[in-house]
C-alpha positions in Angstrom: 130.9 121.7 85.2 128.3 121.9 82.4 124.7 121.0 83.1 123.2 118.1 81.1 120.6 119.1 78.6 117.1 118.1 79.6 115.4 115.8 77.1 112.1 117.2 76.0 109.6 115.4 73.9 107.9 117.2 71.0 104.1 117.9 71.4 102.6 117.3 68.0 98.9 117.2 68.8 98.0 119.9 71.3 94.3 119.3 71.4 92.7 118.3 74.7 91.8 114.8 73.6 94.7 114.2 71.2 96.6 112.2 73.8 93.8 109.6 74.2 93.7 108.7 70.5 97.4 107.8 70.4 97.4 105.9 73.7 98.7 102.3 73.9 96.6 99.6 75.6 98.7 99.7 78.8 98.5 103.5 78.9 94.7 103.4 78.5 94.3 100.7 81.2 96.4 102.7 83.6 94.5 105.9 82.7 91.0 104.5 83.5 92.2 102.6 86.6 93.6 105.9 88.1 90.7 108.0 86.9 88.2 105.7 88.6 90.3 105.5 91.7 90.6 109.3 91.9 86.9 109.7 91.4 86.1 107.3 94.2 88.8 108.9 96.3 87.1 112.3 95.8 83.7 111.0 96.6 85.1 109.4 99.8 86.7 112.6 101.0 83.9 115.0 100.1 81.3 112.9 102.0 82.3 114.4 105.4 82.0 118.1 104.4 78.5 117.3 103.1 77.3 115.6 106.3 79.2 118.0 108.7 76.0 119.9 109.4 74.2 116.7 110.4 77.1 115.7 112.7 77.2 119.2 114.3 73.4 119.0 115.0 73.2 115.3 116.0 76.2 115.1 118.3 76.1 118.8 119.4 79.8 119.6 118.5 81.2 123.1 117.8 82.0 124.1 114.2 85.7 124.2 115.0 85.6 120.7 116.6 83.7 119.4 113.6 86.3 120.9 111.3 89.0 119.1 113.3 87.9 115.8 111.8 88.7 117.2 108.3 92.0 118.5 109.6 92.9 115.1 111.2 92.0 113.3 108.0 94.4 115.5 105.9 97.2 115.4 108.5 97.0 111.6 108.5 97.0 111.7 104.7 100.3 113.6 104.7 101.9 110.8 106.6 100.2 108.2 104.5 101.3 109.9 101.3 104.9 110.2 102.3 105.0 106.6 103.5 103.2 105.3 100.3 105.6 107.3 98.2 108.6 105.6 99.9 106.9 102.2 99.4 106.5 103.0 95.7 110.2 103.3 95.4 110.8 100.0 97.4 108.0 97.6 96.4 106.5 99.2 93.3 103.8 101.6 92.2 100.9 99.2 91.5 101.3 97.1 94.7 101.3 100.2 96.8 98.2 101.5 95.1 96.4 98.3 95.8 97.3 98.5 99.5 96.2 102.1 99.9 92.8 101.6 98.2 91.9 98.7 100.4 93.0 100.6 103.5 90.9 103.7 103.0 87.8 101.8 101.8 87.8 99.7 104.9 88.0 102.7 107.3 85.3 104.6 105.3 83.0 101.7 106.0 83.9 101.8 109.7 82.9 105.5 109.8 79.4 104.4 109.0 79.3 102.5 112.3 80.7 105.3 114.5 78.7 105.7 117.8 80.1 109.1 118.7 82.3 111.9 117.4 85.5 110.5 119.1 85.1 107.2 117.2 84.4 109.1 113.9 87.6 111.2 114.5 89.7 108.0 114.9 88.2 106.3 111.8 88.7 109.5 109.7 92.3 109.7 110.8 93.0 106.1 109.8 91.1 106.6 106.5 93.4 109.6 105.8 96.5 107.4 105.8 95.2 105.4 102.8 93.6 108.4 101.2 97.0 110.2 101.0 98.8 107.1 99.9 96.4 106.5 97.0 97.2 109.8 95.4 101.0 109.4 95.8 101.0 105.9 94.2 98.4 106.7 91.5 100.1 110.0 90.4 103.6 108.6 90.1 102.1 105.5 88.3 100.4 107.7 85.8 103.3 110.1 85.4 105.7 107.2 84.5 103.3 105.2 82.3 102.2 108.1 80.0 104.6 109.4 77.4 106.1 112.9 78.0 104.3 114.7 75.2 100.9 113.6 76.7 101.7 113.5 80.4 100.1 116.8 81.3 96.8 116.2 79.6 96.5 112.6 80.7 97.4 113.1 84.3 95.3 116.3 84.4 92.3 114.5 82.9 92.6 111.8 85.6 92.5 114.6 88.1 89.1 115.6 86.8 87.8 112.4 88.3 87.9 114.2 91.6 85.1 116.5 90.4 83.1 113.4 89.2 83.5 111.9 92.7 82.4 115.1 94.3 79.4 115.1 92.1 78.6 111.5 93.0 78.8 112.5 96.7 76.4 115.4 96.2 73.9 113.2 94.3 74.1 110.6 97.0 73.5 113.3 99.6 70.4 114.6 97.7 69.0 111.1 97.3 69.8 109.7 100.7 68.7 112.8 102.7 65.5 112.9 100.7 64.7 109.2 101.3 66.0 108.7 104.8 66.1 110.6 108.1 69.4 112.5 108.6 70.5 110.2 111.5 70.5 107.3 109.0 71.4 109.0 105.8 74.9 110.2 106.9 75.8 106.6 107.8 74.8 105.3 104.3 76.9 108.1 102.8 80.0 106.7 104.5 79.1 103.2 103.6 79.3 104.2 99.9 82.9 105.1 100.6 83.8 101.4 100.6 83.2 101.1 96.9 86.8 101.8 95.8 87.9 98.4 97.2 86.3 96.8 94.1 88.9 98.6 91.9 91.7 96.4 93.3 90.5 93.4 91.2 91.0 95.4 88.1 94.4 96.7 89.2 95.6 93.2 89.9 94.6 91.9 86.5 95.3 94.7 84.0 97.6 97.4 85.3 101.4 96.7 85.1 104.4 98.4 86.7 105.9 101.2 84.6 109.1 99.9 82.9 111.2 102.9 83.9 110.4 102.2 87.6 110.9 98.5 87.4 114.3 98.8 85.7 115.4 101.5 88.2 114.4 99.3 91.2 116.1 96.3 89.7 119.4 98.2 89.3 119.1 99.5 92.9 118.6 95.9 94.1 121.5 94.6 92.1 123.9 97.3 93.4 122.5 97.6 96.9 122.0 101.3 96.4 118.4 101.6 97.6 117.0 105.1 98.1 116.9 106.5 101.6 113.7 108.0 102.9 115.7 111.2 103.8 117.5 111.5 100.5 115.0 114.1 99.2 116.3 116.5 101.9 120.0 116.3 100.8 122.2 118.2 98.3 120.6 120.1 95.4 117.3 118.1 95.8 116.6 119.9 99.1 115.7 123.2 97.4 113.3 121.4 95.0 111.7 119.7 97.9 111.2 122.9 99.9 109.7 124.9 97.0 107.6 122.0 95.7 106.2 121.5 99.2 105.2 125.2 99.4 103.5 124.9 96.0 101.5 121.9 97.3 100.7 123.7 100.6 99.4 126.8 98.9 97.3 125.1 96.3 95.7 122.6 98.7 95.3 125.1 101.6 93.2 127.4 99.3 91.2 124.5 97.9 90.3 123.0 101.3 89.5 126.4 102.9 86.9 126.8 100.1 85.4 123.4 99.4 85.3 122.2 103.0 83.2 125.1 104.3 81.2 126.3 101.2 78.3 123.7 101.9 78.1 125.1 105.4 78.3 128.7 104.2 75.4 128.1 101.8 73.1 126.6 104.5 73.9 129.1 107.3 74.9 132.6 105.9 72.8 132.1 102.7 69.9 130.3 104.5 69.6 127.5 101.9 68.4 124.0 102.8 70.6 121.0 102.2 68.5 120.0 99.1 68.3 123.5 97.8 72.0 124.1 98.1 72.6 121.1 95.8 72.1 123.4 92.7 74.8 125.8 94.0 77.2 123.0 94.7 76.4 121.6 91.2 77.6 124.9 89.6 80.8 124.7 91.7 81.4 121.1 90.7 80.7 121.6 87.0 83.2 124.5 87.1 85.6 122.3 88.9 85.3 119.6 86.2 85.8 122.1 83.4 88.8 123.6 85.3 90.5 120.2 85.5 90.1 119.6 81.8 91.2 123.1 80.7 94.1 122.9 83.2 95.2 119.6 81.7 95.3 121.1 78.2 96.9 124.4 79.5 99.7 122.5 81.3 100.8 120.8 78.1 100.2 123.8 75.8 101.7 126.6 78.0 103.5 124.8 80.8 102.9 123.7 84.4 104.3 126.9 85.9 102.2 129.1 83.7 99.1 127.1 84.7 99.9 127.6 88.4 100.5 131.4 88.1 97.4 132.1 86.0 95.0 130.0 88.1 96.2 131.1 91.5 95.5 134.7 90.5 92.1 133.8 89.1 91.2 131.9 92.3 92.1 134.8 94.5 89.9 137.2 92.5 86.9 134.9 92.5 87.2 134.0 96.2 87.2 137.7 97.0 84.1 138.3 94.9 82.2 135.2 96.2 82.8 136.0 99.9 83.1 139.8 100.2 80.7 141.4 97.7 77.0 141.9 98.6 75.7 139.6 95.9 72.3 138.0 95.4 71.9 134.2 95.6 71.4 134.1 91.9 74.7 135.9 91.2 76.4 133.6 93.7 75.1 130.6 91.9 76.6 131.9 88.6 79.9 132.6 90.4 80.1 129.0 91.5 81.3 128.0 88.1 84.4 130.2 88.0 85.1 129.5 91.7 85.2 125.8 91.0 87.1 126.4 87.7 90.0 128.3 89.2 90.1 126.6 92.6 90.5 123.2 90.9 92.1 123.6 87.5 95.6 124.0 88.7 95.6 120.5 90.2 95.8 119.2 86.7 99.4 120.2 86.5 100.5 119.0 89.9 101.0 115.3 89.3 103.0 115.7 86.1 105.0 118.6 87.6 106.1 116.7 90.7 106.8 113.6 88.6 109.1 115.6 86.4 111.0 117.4 89.2 112.5 114.2 90.7 114.8 111.4 89.4 113.2 108.0 89.1 114.8 106.4 92.2 113.4 109.2 94.4 110.2 110.0 92.5 107.8 108.2 94.8 109.4 109.6 97.9 109.7 113.1 96.6 106.3 113.3 95.0 104.6 111.6 97.9 106.3 113.9 100.5 105.8 117.3 98.7 102.1 116.8 97.8 101.2 115.4 101.1 103.2 117.9 103.1 101.0 120.4 101.4 98.0 118.3 102.5 99.2 118.2 106.0 99.6 122.0 106.3 96.5 122.6 104.2 94.8 120.3 106.7 95.0 123.0 109.3 92.8 125.3 107.1 89.4 123.6 107.7 90.0 123.7 111.5 91.3 127.3 111.4 88.5 128.5 109.2 86.0 126.9 111.6 87.8 128.4 114.6 88.0 131.9 113.1 84.3 131.8 112.1 83.4 131.9 115.8 84.6 135.5 115.9 83.8 136.7 112.4 81.6 135.6 109.6 82.3 132.3 107.9 82.7 134.1 104.6 85.5 136.3 106.0 87.2 133.3 107.5 87.1 131.4 104.2 88.5 134.5 102.3 91.4 135.2 104.7 92.8 131.7 104.6 92.1 131.0 100.9 93.8 134.2 99.7 96.8 133.7 101.9 97.2 130.2 100.6 97.0 131.2 97.0 99.6 133.9 97.5 102.1 131.3 98.8 101.2 129.1 95.8 101.9 131.9 93.3 105.3 132.8 94.9 106.6 129.3 95.2 105.5 128.3 91.7 107.3 131.4 90.3 110.6 130.2 92.0 110.5 126.8 90.4 111.6 125.8 86.8 109.3 124.8 84.0 109.3 121.0 83.4 106.8 120.5 80.5 107.7 117.6 78.2 110.6 116.2 80.3 111.5 112.7 79.2 111.9 110.3 82.2 114.9 107.9 82.2 116.1 104.8 84.1 118.5 106.0 86.8 122.0 104.7 87.1 
């Protein structure tokens, strides 16, 4: 039997900003809604790594135990992402996105009122369900709304909102910890995490369901052939699901091993204060933002797979230099830019890549499961790094787990096909 030819859209304008000039009004509204949501999502998640030192001191918990809260958040996000992806295929992308945003905003606010570490652990776990679901719904919404020739740059540019949110969290930390005592400042940090709830009003008014998804769901309802939650593990789709899950595991495991513990690394092994370390984190964040934008352009110009292979190798090289070479703090500050660049830029291709791997009727389930399976396994890395740091240096622990993760990322990406420019169709 012959294999159907994959429809590929021509890419006429390959510049980074070319996609935005040609966007329709619905595409731009979806773009800004998802970019804002992802920025606030990034701010929400990065708050905990920034206050972890205060939590350790105030409640006298071990580093490994403190890292457990990050791990639990990510494990819960894996379940939330898979569940939200399935809901996307059943009730729609936009409605699911609204539910997930309200969910994680509410539990971020509850974190501000935690009276002990056990309560904080529960609230972070519940927050993680919405946190994982928000990405699953937003990524598939963007992937289906934006035309094929611009999908990589548009979805990748939205991904850069994570760096913006990370920057907002660092600025909030610098301001609040300068104005308030630590035992109050960390609570206000979590209270800021409730801001994404305001985005729901915009979503309800201006962002519409992608036509390809709405038509596919309508056909499924008419025929009674609704997708099963286990269908992504059957037939030829199974191989795609396994490899895509390994790609997501490697890329996120490496990222979390670095970003979760670098703030602590700077204040302990480099003896910087919380306020002084802000400049070092700023270099990391600026590099991250640049990496997202360059990665978005790269994925449309050279392909998703090429992006993953190039940036995973770059990330391994910079992590080794950052953690293993006897560098001065000044050189370490300079290295923050390429570390953020390579450890973040590959995410720009993930949303479009996973969107293009699956048929429309299974896209939410497949994309939600693979990305958040990666989150779930990657969730172990903050805990494992913290645990290993009790027997070796934190720098060594970060390096071991980050390099191992990027090796998995490289090999799994190499085994998957290129999907750049794939045109999405109504199933059936």
